[in-house]
C-alpha positions as MATLAB code, in Angstrom:
seq = 'MDIKTASALHRLRLISVPEALSFPALLIFGSLLSRISDIDYLMMPLGVLHGILFVIYSIFLLDVWNKAKWPVKKVALFFVLALLPFGGLYGDRLLKRDESDSVIAARARQAAEA';
ca = [
     -10.369   23.952   53.614;
      -8.492   22.716   50.581;
      -5.551   20.332   50.648;
      -2.943   23.058   50.065;
      -4.116   25.044   53.072;
      -4.285   21.932   55.238;
      -0.766   20.893   54.257;
       0.550   24.417   54.925;
      -0.973   24.324   58.417;
       0.479   20.870   58.998;
       3.965   22.012   57.949;
       3.737   24.962   60.335;
       2.721   22.595   63.136;
       5.636   20.278   62.363;
       8.231   23.057   62.583;
       6.715   24.916   65.553;
       7.790   22.402   68.214;
      11.457   22.043   67.168;
      11.687   25.819   66.779;
      10.121   26.315   70.204;
      12.613   23.933   71.820;
      15.697   25.207   69.994;
      15.516   28.687   71.539;
      15.582   27.531   75.199;
      18.294   25.021   74.261;
      20.328   27.892   72.848;
      19.739   29.967   75.975;
      20.488   27.176   78.438;
      23.176   25.110   76.766;
      24.732   27.804   74.628;
      24.682   31.012   76.632;
      24.500   29.772   80.192;
      27.093   27.006   79.901;
      29.525   29.256   78.059;
      29.291   31.811   80.893;
      29.611   29.456   83.856;
      32.076   26.954   82.422;
      34.597   26.430   79.657;
      31.991   24.759   77.442;
      31.650   27.274   74.635;
      31.584   24.966   71.624;
      27.786   24.540   71.771;
      26.937   28.186   71.083;
      27.709   28.190   67.351;
      25.894   24.968   66.305;
      22.862   25.725   68.476;
      22.699   29.274   67.147;
      22.858   28.091   63.557;
      20.232   25.402   64.210;
      17.880   27.860   65.888;
      18.395   30.412   63.128;
      17.585   27.899   60.404;
      14.494   26.659   62.259;
      13.301   30.244   62.849;
      13.686   31.158   59.174;
      11.818   28.002   58.110;
       9.089   28.761   60.670;
       8.763   32.311   59.323;
       8.509   31.082   55.729;
       5.880   28.493   56.672;
       3.968   31.150   58.635;
       3.914   33.412   55.573;
       2.738   30.450   53.483;
      -0.139   29.781   55.895;
      -1.004   33.484   55.904;
      -1.193   33.438   52.135;
      -3.161   30.198   51.794;
      -5.435   30.310   54.853;
      -6.107   34.056   54.563;
      -5.435   34.618   58.255;
      -5.935   38.112   59.652;
      -2.798   40.105   60.439;
      -3.447   39.852   64.202;
      -3.339   36.058   64.098;
      -0.127   36.027   62.063;
       1.402   38.568   64.463;
       0.417   36.378   67.421;
       2.159   33.339   65.936;
       5.233   35.420   65.110;
       5.427   36.760   68.676;
       4.996   33.220   70.005;
       8.037   32.208   67.946;
      10.073   34.907   69.690;
       9.213   33.642   73.178;
      10.907   30.620   74.742;
       8.446   27.709   74.553;
       5.931   30.008   72.798;
       5.777   27.709   69.810;
       4.393   24.949   72.024;
       1.350   27.102   72.736;
       1.179   27.928   69.038;
       1.196   24.218   68.262;
      -1.802   23.741   70.555;
      -3.656   26.537   68.762;
      -2.801   25.044   65.373;
      -3.909   21.597   66.508;
      -7.265   23.011   67.563;
      -7.665   24.859   64.238;
      -6.719   21.698   62.355;
      -9.247   19.559   64.207;
     -11.974   22.204   63.786;
     -11.348   22.314   60.037;
     -11.516   18.505   59.807;
     -14.848   18.505   61.656;
     -16.171   21.254   59.386;
     -15.036   19.383   56.256;
     -16.745   16.178   57.431;
     -19.955   18.068   58.180;
     -19.800   19.632   54.706;
     -19.349   16.189   53.127;
     -22.265   14.777   55.101;
     -24.488   17.670   54.025;
     -23.568   17.143   50.366;
     -24.318   13.401   50.510;
];
């Protein structure tokens, strides 16, 4: 794996957790509190924050798809995980495993070349 692909995967991992937590925060603090109380001022900022994080996540996912040459099924899985509350946390675990596997493979390749 080259450095551009590794950095694209790392960027996707960095944004997946905040994106995964922003959606439940929007549901709980934005929607639920505005329905059961007079606290309705959280809906707009949380919605904007979640929207920005989701767009950034989608752009980073497309970047990883382009650089890592992922199959469409894998990209679709990560996109669906972004739509589910806390789904990005599972996606982060999958990305962490892929990242560690690629590091192990790169080290084995270096040892074989030496």
